[in-house]
C-alpha positions as CSV (number, residue, x, y, z in Angstrom):
1,M,-27.7,24.4,141.0
2,T,-26.2,25.4,144.4
3,L,-26.8,29.0,145.3
4,P,-24.1,30.8,147.4
5,G,-25.0,31.3,151.0
6,D,-25.3,34.6,152.8
7,G,-21.7,34.5,153.9
8,T,-20.4,33.9,150.4
9,I,-22.5,36.8,149.0
10,R,-21.3,39.1,151.8
11,Q,-17.7,38.1,151.1
12,Q,-18.1,38.9,147.4
13,Q,-19.6,42.3,148.3
14,L,-16.7,43.1,150.6
15,L,-14.1,42.0,148.0
16,A,-15.8,44.3,145.5
17,D,-15.7,47.1,148.0
18,A,-12.0,46.4,148.7
19,S,-11.2,46.6,145.0
20,R,-13.0,49.9,144.9
21,Y,-11.9,51.6,148.1
22,L,-8.5,50.2,149.0
23,A,-5.5,51.3,147.0
24,G,-4.4,48.2,145.1
25,G,-7.4,46.2,146.4
26,G,-5.6,44.9,149.5
27,T,-2.9,45.6,152.1
28,G,0.3,44.2,150.6
29,L,2.3,43.8,147.5
30,F,0.1,41.0,146.1
31,V,-3.6,40.2,145.9
32,L,-4.9,36.7,145.6
33,P,-6.7,35.7,142.4
34,A,-10.4,36.5,142.4
35,D,-11.5,32.9,142.8
36,L,-9.3,32.4,145.9
37,N,-9.4,35.8,147.5
38,L,-11.0,36.0,150.9
39,V,-11.9,38.4,153.8
40,V,-11.0,37.0,157.2
41,D,-13.8,37.1,159.8
42,H,-11.9,35.7,162.8
43,G,-9.0,33.6,163.9
44,R,-8.7,31.1,166.8
45,G,-5.5,29.3,167.5
46,S,-3.9,28.0,164.3
47,R,-7.0,28.7,162.2
48,V,-8.7,31.6,160.5
49,V,-12.3,31.6,159.1
50,D,-13.4,33.8,156.3
51,I,-16.6,35.7,155.9
52,A,-18.0,32.9,153.8
53,G,-17.4,30.4,156.7
54,R,-14.4,28.6,155.2
55,E,-11.7,27.5,157.7
56,Y,-8.0,27.6,156.9
57,I,-4.9,26.4,158.8
58,D,-2.9,29.6,158.9
59,Y,0.8,29.4,158.1
60,H,1.1,33.1,157.3
61,L,0.1,34.3,160.8
62,G,-0.4,38.0,159.8
63,S,3.2,37.8,158.2
64,G,4.6,36.6,161.5
65,P,3.2,38.5,164.5
66,V,0.8,35.8,165.6
67,L,3.4,33.6,167.1
68,L,1.0,32.6,169.9
69,G,-1.8,31.8,167.6
70,H,-4.9,33.8,167.0
71,G,-6.9,35.1,169.9
72,H,-4.5,33.9,172.6
73,A,-6.4,34.0,175.9
74,G,-3.6,35.5,178.0
75,V,-3.0,38.4,175.5
76,A,-6.8,39.0,175.1
77,A,-7.2,39.2,178.8
78,A,-4.3,41.6,179.2
79,V,-5.7,43.9,176.5
80,E,-9.2,43.7,178.0
81,R,-7.9,44.8,181.4
82,R,-6.3,47.9,179.8
83,L,-9.1,49.0,177.3
84,H,-11.3,50.8,179.8
85,K,-8.3,52.8,181.1
86,G,-7.7,54.5,177.7
87,S,-5.8,53.6,174.6
88,T,-2.8,55.9,174.7
89,Y,-1.4,58.8,176.7
90,F,2.0,59.8,175.1
91,F,3.3,59.8,178.7
92,L,4.9,56.9,180.6
93,N,2.7,54.0,181.6
94,E,3.3,50.9,183.6
95,P,3.0,48.3,180.8
96,E,5.6,50.0,178.6
97,I,8.1,50.1,181.5
98,E,7.4,46.5,182.4
99,L,7.8,45.3,178.8
100,A,11.1,47.3,178.5
101,R,12.4,45.5,181.6
102,R,11.4,42.1,180.2
103,L,13.1,42.9,176.8
104,V,16.3,44.0,178.5
105,D,16.3,40.8,180.6
106,A,15.8,38.6,177.5
107,I,17.8,40.2,174.7
108,P,21.6,39.6,174.9
109,C,22.6,43.0,173.4
110,A,20.0,45.1,175.3
111,E,20.8,47.5,178.0
112,C,17.8,49.7,177.2
113,V,15.1,49.9,174.5
114,H,13.3,52.4,172.4
115,Y,9.8,51.8,171.1
116,T,8.5,52.3,167.6
117,G,5.3,51.5,165.9
118,S,6.6,49.0,163.2
119,G,9.6,47.1,162.0
120,T,10.1,49.6,159.2
121,E,10.3,52.4,161.7
122,A,12.6,50.4,163.9
123,T,15.2,49.7,161.2
124,Y,14.9,53.3,159.9
125,Y,15.5,54.8,163.3
126,A,18.3,52.4,164.1
127,L,20.2,53.6,161.0
128,R,19.6,57.2,162.0
129,I,20.9,56.4,165.5
130,A,24.0,54.8,164.0
131,R,24.7,57.8,161.8
132,A,24.4,60.1,164.8
133,R,26.5,57.9,167.0
134,T,29.4,57.7,164.5
135,G,29.1,61.0,162.5
136,R,29.3,58.9,159.3
137,A,26.6,58.7,156.6
138,K,26.8,55.3,154.8
139,V,25.4,51.9,155.6
140,L,26.1,48.4,154.4
141,K,23.3,45.9,153.9
142,F,23.2,42.5,152.3
143,E,21.6,41.6,149.0
144,G,18.2,40.0,149.5
145,A,17.7,41.3,153.0
146,W,14.3,42.8,153.9
147,H,14.6,45.8,156.3
148,G,11.1,47.3,155.8
149,M,9.6,49.8,153.5
150,H,11.8,52.9,154.1
151,D,14.0,54.3,151.3
152,W,17.3,53.2,153.0
153,G,16.1,49.6,153.1
154,L,14.8,49.3,149.5
155,F,18.0,48.7,147.6
156,G,19.0,45.2,146.4
157,T,16.2,43.5,148.2
158,V,14.7,41.4,145.3
159,P,17.0,41.9,142.3
160,A,16.4,39.6,139.3
161,Q,20.2,39.3,138.9
162,P,23.2,40.1,141.1
163,S,23.6,43.7,141.9
164,P,26.5,45.8,140.6
165,Y,28.2,45.7,144.1
166,P,28.6,47.8,146.1
167,R,25.8,49.6,144.4
168,A,22.3,48.3,143.9
169,L,19.1,49.4,142.2
170,P,16.2,50.6,144.2
171,D,13.4,48.1,144.6
172,S,10.5,50.6,144.4
173,V,9.7,53.5,142.3
174,G,9.7,56.7,144.3
175,V,13.0,55.9,146.1
176,P,15.6,58.6,145.3
177,A,18.4,57.2,143.2
178,A,20.8,59.5,145.0
179,L,20.5,57.3,148.1
180,A,22.4,54.5,146.2
181,D,25.6,56.4,147.1
182,Y,24.9,55.9,150.8
183,V,23.7,52.3,150.8
184,L,26.4,49.7,150.0
185,V,25.3,46.2,149.2
186,S,27.2,42.9,149.4
187,P,26.2,39.3,149.0
188,F,25.0,37.5,152.1
189,N,27.3,34.8,153.5
190,D,30.3,36.1,151.5
191,A,32.5,37.2,154.4
192,Q,35.5,38.1,152.2
193,A,33.4,40.5,150.0
194,A,31.8,42.2,152.9
195,L,35.1,42.6,154.8
196,E,36.7,44.1,151.8
197,L,33.9,46.7,151.6
198,I,34.1,47.4,155.3
199,E,37.9,48.0,155.1
200,R,37.6,50.2,152.1
201,H,34.7,52.3,153.4
202,A,35.3,52.1,157.2
203,H,35.8,55.9,157.5
204,E,32.3,56.6,156.1
205,L,30.3,53.6,157.3
206,A,27.9,54.3,160.2
207,A,26.3,50.8,160.3
208,V,26.2,47.3,159.0
209,I,22.7,46.0,159.2
210,I,22.0,42.2,158.9
211,E,19.1,39.9,159.0
212,P,20.9,37.1,160.9
213,L,18.5,34.6,159.2
214,Q,18.2,36.4,155.9
215,R,14.7,35.6,154.8
216,V,15.2,31.8,154.8
217,L,19.0,31.7,154.4
218,L,21.0,30.4,157.3
219,P,24.2,32.3,158.1
220,E,27.3,30.2,157.4
221,P,29.6,29.4,160.3
222,G,31.8,32.4,161.0
223,F,30.0,34.9,158.8
224,L,28.2,36.8,161.6
225,Q,31.3,36.6,163.8
226,A,33.4,38.1,161.0
227,M,31.0,41.0,160.7
228,R,31.1,41.5,164.5
229,E,34.8,41.6,164.6
230,A,35.2,44.0,161.7
231,T,32.6,46.5,162.9
232,A,34.0,46.5,166.4
233,R,37.5,47.2,165.0
234,H,36.3,50.2,163.1
235,G,33.7,51.6,165.5
236,I,30.8,50.8,163.1
237,V,27.4,50.1,164.6
238,L,26.4,46.4,164.0
239,I,22.6,46.1,163.8
240,F,20.8,42.8,163.7
241,D,17.3,43.0,162.2
242,E,15.5,40.6,164.4
243,I,12.0,41.6,163.4
244,V,11.4,38.0,162.3
245,T,13.8,36.1,164.4
246,G,13.3,37.8,167.8
247,F,11.7,35.5,170.3
248,R,10.9,33.1,167.4
249,I,13.9,31.0,166.7
250,A,15.0,31.1,170.4
251,W,14.1,33.0,173.5
252,G,17.1,35.3,173.0
253,G,16.5,35.3,169.2
254,A,19.2,35.0,166.6
255,Q,21.8,36.4,169.0
256,E,21.3,33.4,171.3
257,R,20.9,30.9,168.6
258,Y,24.0,31.9,166.5
259,G,26.1,33.2,169.4
260,V,26.9,36.7,168.1
261,V,25.9,39.9,169.9
262,P,25.3,43.1,167.9
263,D,25.3,46.7,169.2
264,L,21.7,47.3,168.3
265,A,18.8,45.0,167.3
266,T,15.4,45.7,166.0
267,Y,12.4,43.7,167.2
268,G,8.7,43.5,166.1
269,K,6.1,40.9,165.1
270,A,6.4,38.5,168.1
271,I,7.1,41.0,170.9
272,S,3.5,42.3,171.2
273,G,1.2,39.3,170.7
274,G,-0.1,40.5,167.3
275,Y,-0.5,44.1,168.3
276,P,1.3,47.0,166.5
277,L,4.5,47.6,168.4
278,A,8.2,47.3,167.7
279,A,11.4,48.2,169.4
280,I,15.1,49.0,169.1
281,A,17.2,47.3,171.7
282,G,20.9,47.7,172.4
283,R,23.9,49.2,174.2
284,A,23.1,52.2,176.4
285,D,26.0,54.3,175.0
286,V,24.7,53.9,171.4
287,L,21.1,54.6,172.3
288,A,22.2,57.6,174.4
289,V,21.8,59.8,171.3
290,L,18.1,59.6,172.0
291,D,18.4,61.0,175.5
292,A,17.4,64.7,175.7
293,R,18.2,64.6,179.5
294,S,21.9,64.4,178.9
295,R,22.5,66.4,175.7
296,P,21.4,69.5,173.9
297,K,18.3,69.1,171.8
298,S,20.3,69.9,168.7
299,E,22.4,66.7,169.3
300,V,19.4,64.4,170.0
301,V,18.1,61.9,167.4
302,W,14.4,62.5,166.7
303,A,12.7,59.2,166.7
304,T,9.3,59.8,168.5
305,N,5.9,58.7,167.2
306,T,2.5,59.4,168.7
307,L,1.6,55.8,169.6
308,N,5.0,54.5,170.7
309,G,4.8,52.3,173.8
310,N,1.1,52.7,174.1
311,P,-0.3,50.8,177.1
312,I,-2.5,48.4,175.2
313,C,0.2,47.1,172.8
314,A,2.7,47.0,175.7
315,A,0.3,45.0,177.9
316,A,-0.2,42.6,175.0
317,G,3.6,42.3,174.8
318,V,4.1,41.5,178.5
319,A,1.4,38.8,178.2
320,A,3.1,37.5,175.0
321,L,6.4,37.2,176.7
322,D,4.8,35.4,179.6
323,A,3.4,32.8,177.2
324,L,6.7,32.4,175.3
325,S,8.7,31.9,178.5
326,A,6.6,28.9,179.5
327,P,8.5,25.5,179.6
328,G,8.6,23.6,176.4
329,V,7.5,26.4,174.0
330,Y,10.6,26.4,171.9
331,D,10.8,22.6,171.8
332,H,7.2,22.6,170.6
333,L,7.9,25.1,167.8
334,A,11.0,23.2,166.7
335,R,9.2,19.8,166.7
336,I,6.2,21.0,164.8
337,G,8.2,23.0,162.3
338,S,10.7,20.2,161.8
339,R,7.9,17.7,161.1
340,L,6.3,20.0,158.6
341,R,9.5,20.9,156.8
342,R,10.6,17.3,156.4
343,G,7.2,16.2,155.3
344,I,6.8,18.9,152.6
345,V,10.2,18.0,151.1
346,A,9.5,14.3,151.2
347,A,6.1,14.8,149.6
348,G,7.6,16.9,146.8
349,E,10.3,14.4,146.1
350,R,7.8,11.6,145.9
351,H,6.1,13.4,143.1
352,G,9.3,14.2,141.3
353,F,9.8,17.9,142.3
354,A,13.2,19.4,143.3
355,V,12.0,21.1,146.5
356,Q,13.8,22.4,149.6
357,A,12.6,24.0,152.9
358,P,15.4,26.3,153.9
359,G,15.4,28.3,157.2
360,E,14.7,27.5,160.8
361,D,12.0,25.2,162.1
362,A,9.8,28.0,163.4
363,V,10.1,30.0,160.1
364,F,11.1,28.5,156.8
365,G,10.5,28.7,153.1
366,V,9.6,26.2,150.4
367,R,11.7,26.7,147.2
368,F,11.5,24.7,144.0
369,T,15.2,24.5,143.0
370,D,17.9,21.9,142.8
371,R,20.6,24.5,143.6
372,R,22.6,23.4,146.7
373,P,23.6,24.9,149.0
374,L,21.2,27.9,149.3
375,R,23.5,30.5,150.8
376,T,22.9,33.8,148.8
377,W,20.0,35.7,147.3
378,T,21.4,34.7,143.8
379,D,20.9,31.1,144.9
380,L,17.3,31.8,145.8
381,T,16.6,33.3,142.4
382,T,17.1,29.9,140.8
383,A,13.8,28.8,142.4
384,D,10.9,28.3,140.1
385,K,8.5,31.1,141.3
386,D,5.8,30.2,138.9
387,L,5.7,26.6,140.2
388,G,5.8,28.0,143.8
389,W,2.8,30.2,143.0
390,R,0.8,27.4,141.5
391,W,1.6,25.1,144.4
392,A,0.5,27.8,146.9
393,M,-2.8,28.2,145.0
394,E,-3.4,24.4,145.3
395,L,-2.8,24.7,149.0
396,L,-5.2,27.6,149.3
397,R,-7.9,25.7,147.4
398,R,-7.6,23.0,150.0
399,G,-7.7,25.2,153.1
400,L,-4.1,26.2,153.9
401,L,-3.5,30.0,154.2
402,V,0.0,30.7,152.8
403,N,1.9,33.5,151.1
404,P,3.2,32.3,147.8
405,N,7.0,32.0,147.6
406,E,7.4,33.5,151.0
407,K,7.6,32.0,154.5
408,F,5.8,29.4,156.5
409,Y,5.4,30.7,160.1
410,I,4.7,28.2,162.9
411,S,2.8,29.3,166.0
412,I,2.7,27.7,169.4
413,A,-1.0,26.9,168.6
414,H,-0.1,24.6,165.7
415,T,-0.5,20.9,166.6
416,D,0.5,17.5,165.4
417,A,-3.0,17.1,164.1
418,D,-2.5,20.3,162.0
419,V,0.7,18.9,160.6
420,D,-1.0,15.6,159.8
421,H,-3.8,17.3,157.9
422,T,-1.4,19.8,156.2
423,L,0.9,17.0,154.9
424,G,-2.2,15.3,153.4
425,V,-3.1,18.5,151.6
426,V,0.5,19.1,150.6
427,D,0.6,15.6,149.0
428,E,-2.7,16.3,147.1
429,A,-1.2,19.6,145.9
430,F,1.9,18.0,144.6
431,A,-0.1,15.3,142.9
432,A,-2.3,17.9,141.2
433,L,0.7,19.7,139.8
434,A,2.4,16.5,138.7
435,T,-0.5,15.4,136.4
């Protein structure tokens, strides 16, 4: 009989404490099964190690922020240089100004930026800015899009069946049903349906908010451009939610990759090297509603938070952009991600599974469906989520850290050796499910 080591016992104790003291037993919308649950001790590069001493190749990356890999030396050094100077001031500091300059230089739509603490805050405030700018109240989003955890974003995000357009049901309990009158919902990639809604409601639409890469769905040619032209024609603020895509699928994000420039864009995850910071970037005339220097306070949008632009997170962001601007970074992300995507699909097909890996090379999903093409949220609902869950559990058992039925995130720290090992594990997982 093998007795558990000290690390295993400690992890079991911590998991029991998490179940007792954390609401829901964890930090997200799901908790792993008891036999696979873990407490992370540390991360380094593409790997994390749990308290019990088990190592995993990490393809979740903190839900995306760790684009540079865990414990990146440049980011760690930048943070260490700032720590002894204090953690936050609420007044201007050099790193936040330098990071703002870097963001404006890199982001096609950006003439200035406004910091927030999270992606949820960024999209929430961006919608408020749009309403103030236009004097209109309603917003249009697309079914299946994820814009954070605020009430305005939680309509039609994960419906089991198509929404009764242009209305949608709230995704969470506690969201006021009355807000459904202000949040219009349309299918992603259906330009005609969205254009009809925009034309019908143009006089009351403040914003159209889009994930340019909606979860793992690529925009069809012409779709984003059609939204750009319609919103410009009617004075509606076009917002790109680039929390995931910003600095990940290209240096200039989705705006660069897909060639469409919005009025505002929200950024998070990758812009601060894994530290909690996000931003709204965009046209100066739109963001002018934040400027108390030029307008009465009664006409200024309130969007201030205590830790916005704090020097530690901003210094981490400057270091992160330094690393991402190095030659070959995006070629590396594309090559590693492409190898992994192709290898997963090939392994699944060898074992008789209908599997696809939609998305971009640096961030993609694995979906068990034979529906082609995958262009709307309704198409994604044809995927076998139970099979996706069981496959993910097989990966976890074999040392790959993944979020079931969600995204695979690639970091600049992932290597060809990681991919080689991963594809061996993937093949074993498919074989286990096929028996």
